[in-house]
C-alpha positions in Angstrom: 52.3 114.4 54.8 54.6 113.5 52.0 51.6 112.1 49.1 52.7 108.6 47.9 50.6 109.8 45.0 52.1 106.3 42.5 52.8 104.0 45.6 49.7 101.8 45.7 48.3 99.9 42.2 48.6 96.7 40.8 50.3 97.1 37.7 53.5 94.8 36.7 55.8 97.6 37.7 54.0 97.7 41.2 54.3 93.6 41.5 58.2 93.8 40.4 60.8 93.3 43.5 61.6 96.6 44.8 65.2 95.8 45.1 65.7 95.2 41.3 63.2 98.3 40.5 65.7 100.6 42.8 69.1 98.8 40.8 67.3 99.5 37.4 66.5 103.0 38.3 69.7 103.5 39.5 71.2 101.9 36.3 69.4 103.6 33.9 70.1 107.1 35.5 73.3 107.1 35.5 73.8 105.7 32.1 71.5 108.5 30.8 73.6 111.2 32.8 76.4 110.0 31.0 75.4 110.0 27.5 75.4 113.6 25.5 74.4 111.7 22.1 70.5 113.5 21.3 69.2 110.4 19.2 69.9 108.0 22.3 68.6 110.2 24.8 65.1 110.3 22.7 65.2 106.8 23.1 65.9 107.1 26.8 62.9 109.2 27.2 60.6 106.7 25.1 62.0 104.3 27.3 61.2 106.5 30.3 57.9 106.9 28.9 57.2 103.3 28.2 57.9 102.4 32.0 55.5 104.9 33.4 52.9 103.3 31.3 53.5 100.2 32.5 53.3 101.7 35.9 50.0 103.2 34.7 51.2 106.5 36.4 48.2 109.4 36.5 49.0 111.4 33.8 48.2 115.2 35.9 50.4 114.2 39.0 53.3 113.1 36.9 52.9 116.1 34.7 53.2 117.8 37.7 56.2 116.2 38.7 57.9 117.2 35.3 56.0 120.8 35.3 58.3 121.5 38.9 61.7 120.4 37.0 60.0 122.9 34.2 61.1 126.2 36.0 65.0 125.3 36.1 64.6 124.1 32.5 63.1 127.3 31.4 65.8 129.1 33.0 68.7 127.0 31.6 66.7 127.9 28.0 67.0 131.5 28.8 70.4 131.6 30.1 72.5 129.5 28.5 72.5 129.6 24.9 73.1 133.2 25.4 76.4 132.6 27.6 77.6 129.8 25.6 80.3 129.8 23.2 79.9 128.4 19.7 78.2 129.4 15.9 75.7 131.7 16.3 72.4 130.1 15.3 69.6 133.4 16.2 71.0 136.9 16.8 68.5 139.5 18.6 69.7 142.9 18.7 72.7 142.3 20.9 71.8 139.0 21.7 73.3 136.3 20.5 72.3 132.3 20.8 74.7 130.2 19.7 73.9 126.7 18.1 76.0 124.9 20.5 74.1 126.2 23.1 70.7 125.4 22.3 72.3 121.5 21.9 73.5 121.8 25.5 70.3 123.1 26.7 68.4 120.0 24.8 70.7 117.6 25.9 69.9 119.0 29.5 66.2 118.6 29.1 66.1 115.3 27.5 68.3 114.2 30.4 65.9 115.4 33.1 62.6 114.2 31.6 64.4 110.9 31.0 65.9 110.2 34.6 62.6 112.3 36.4 60.3 109.9 34.6 62.0 106.7 35.0 62.5 107.4 38.5 59.0 108.4 39.3 58.1 105.0 38.0 60.3 102.5 39.4 60.9 104.3 43.0 58.0 106.7 43.5 55.5 103.6 43.0 56.7 101.6 46.0 56.1 103.3 50.0 59.0 104.8 51.7 58.7 102.4 54.3 59.3 99.4 51.4 62.4 101.6 49.8 63.9 102.0 53.3 64.0 98.3 53.8 64.9 97.8 49.9 67.8 100.0 50.8 69.5 98.1 53.9 68.5 94.7 51.5 71.0 96.5 48.6 73.7 97.1 51.4 73.3 100.4 52.5 74.3 101.0 56.1 71.6 100.2 58.8 71.9 103.5 60.8 71.4 105.6 57.4 68.0 103.5 56.7 67.1 103.8 60.4 67.5 107.9 59.8 65.7 107.9 56.8 62.1 105.6 58.2 62.4 107.8 61.2 63.1 111.1 59.8 60.0 110.6 57.6 58.1 109.1 60.6 58.9 112.1 62.8 58.8 115.3 60.2 55.3 114.8 60.3 54.9 114.8 63.9 57.2 118.0 64.0 55.3 119.8 62.2 52.0 119.2 63.2 53.9 120.2 67.0 55.1 123.4 65.2 51.2 124.3 64.2 50.4 123.6 67.3 52.3 126.0 68.8 51.8 128.7 66.2 48.0 128.3 66.9 48.6 128.7 70.6 50.2 131.8 69.9 47.9 133.5 67.6 44.9 132.5 70.4 47.2 134.9 72.3 46.4 137.8 69.7 49.9 137.1 68.2 49.9 139.2 64.5 52.7 138.7 62.7 54.9 141.8 61.7 57.7 143.2 61.0 59.0 144.4 64.4 61.4 142.9 67.6 58.5 141.4 69.8 57.8 139.4 66.2 61.6 137.7 65.8 61.6 137.1 69.6 58.1 135.6 69.5 59.4 133.3 66.3 62.8 132.8 68.3 60.9 131.4 71.3 58.5 129.5 69.1 62.0 127.5 67.6 63.5 127.1 70.5 60.1 125.3 72.3 60.1 123.5 69.3 63.5 122.2 69.8 62.6 121.4 73.4 59.2 119.6 73.0 61.4 117.8 70.1 63.7 116.3 72.4 61.3 115.1 75.2 59.7 113.5 72.3 62.9 111.7 71.3 63.6 110.6 74.5 60.3 109.1 74.9 60.0 107.1 71.7 63.4 105.7 72.5 62.1 104.4 75.8 59.4 103.6 74.3 61.1 101.5 71.7 63.4 99.8 74.1 60.3 98.8 76.2 59.1 96.8 73.2 62.6 95.3 72.4 64.0 96.8 69.5 66.8 94.8 68.1 68.1 98.0 65.6 66.5 96.3 63.1 63.1 97.5 61.7 61.0 94.3 60.2 58.9 94.4 56.8 56.1 92.6 56.4 56.1 93.1 52.4 56.9 90.1 50.5 57.4 89.9 47.0 57.8 86.4 45.0 59.6 85.8 42.0 57.3 86.7 38.7 58.0 87.0 35.6 58.5 90.8 35.4 61.5 90.6 37.3 63.8 89.0 34.6 61.9 91.0 31.8 62.6 94.5 33.7 65.8 93.6 34.7 66.8 92.6 30.9 65.2 95.7 29.4 66.8 98.1 31.4 69.8 96.5 30.7 69.9 96.1 26.9 68.6 99.9 26.6 71.8 100.9 28.5 73.7 98.9 26.4 72.2 100.9 23.3 72.2 104.0 24.8 75.9 103.4 25.7 76.9 102.5 21.9 74.9 105.1 20.4 76.8 107.3 22.6 79.8 106.1 21.8 79.7 105.0 17.8 76.5 107.9 17.2 
């Protein structure tokens, strides 16, 4: 299953209304994505780090998430300065890195760190079921929310079914190689997986109808008004205004 490493906690962020957290993450991310002032982006990174501290995120899992984006950023730093037109900053043999290219790489890196950290602190700190109900509260169509929740639930069921079929094939001395028999075996395996998934979907649909499913998933979570709700909302709005002002008049 997808590990919800940050969903369980008792921090101020965890006690804040999920709808406000999703709206705040969206506003902050759009603001950070649309500005290109380096000083404003540094402020955005500092604010995102403050959100991570307020959410009491464990450092190692957060570092792994940032490192996952680091591979793409490394490719950007290798390619973009050498291919972006501008004033030469560094020349090594036939290769010339432009000043504008380096600045653009820095802007992309700061945006990535700020947005990923903020989304982890505000959105990844809730369970996916809570996120689904929150999206419904914010006006996302109910069918899209149901698709998200059902896909999250049954993707693991289908993956488990695939592992069962694969173990059954290996118990019958199946050893994958690069021959026609291997390709046909995998084709049969995938076809049987679709058959079993379709049959399971039919049974789940009948079971939900027997239990009186009326097209809505109900949540047992309740969030009362706390002092953190206006504080988080005001902080995100204020920071977004400051970032926009620094971008336009910096």
